[in-house]
Structure formats: C-alpha cells, structure tokens
N, C-alpha and C positions, 0 to 999 in steps of 0.2 A: 869960585865959590858958588855952589848951587843955591837957588832960591827955594824957600819953602812957602807954599801957599796955604791959606787955611780957610775953612767955611764955618761959620758959628750960626748955630740955630738956637735962638732964645725964644721961649714961650713965657709970656707974662704970667705970674702967680703959679710957677711950676719949677719943680727942682729937676725935671727931666729935660735937661739942655745938652747939647753935645757940641764938640768941635771936631773936625776932621782936618788932618795935615796931609799935604801931598807936595811932591815936587813939580806936578803938572798944573799949570795956571788954569787949566779947564776943568780941573778935579774930576778926570775921567774915571778914576778908581771909584770914588765916592758915588758919582752918578751911576756907575755900573752896578754897584751894590744896591743903591735904592731901587733902580729900575729893574734890576734882575732878581732881587730878594723881597724888598719890602713891598712893591707895588702888586706882585703876584699874590703875595699872602693877604694883602688887604682886600684885593678883589675877590679871592676865594672866600674870605669871610663875609664880605658884603653879599655875594651870591647866595650863601648859606642862609643869611639873615632874611633875604628877599624870599627865599623858598619856604620860610616860616619853620625851619627845622627846630626841634626841641633840644637836640644835642648838636653842638658844633664841633667839627673836626678841624683842629689846628695843626698844621704841618710845620716841620722845622724850617725856620727862615734861614 
C-alpha cells in the first residue's frame, strides 16, 4: 500500500490555508509548482512595484 504525504500551510487569522497531497515524501510536485509558478509571479510583481508602475501587469500563474 502506497503512502500519502501531505503538507499543510496555515496562516493565523486567515481563511486562505491550503493542504497538498502527494505520494512523494519530498513533495517534489508541490515544490515544483511553488518555485516554478508562484515565485516567478511574485518576483515579477515585486519588480513592477519597485519600478513605481502605475499599472501592474499580472501574468497567469
């Protein structure tokens, strides 16, 4: 029987919590999604804010 591993992220005073499920104990798919999609999007937003743009261009994550 395969094992299922989970990673739970909970933020105090927030309803925006999430749980990911994987069969990989190192949660490689979850980490790949975070570093491959979330981090570049946040970095792009941060760069635009630093540039002082009046309109922010958000790309699909």
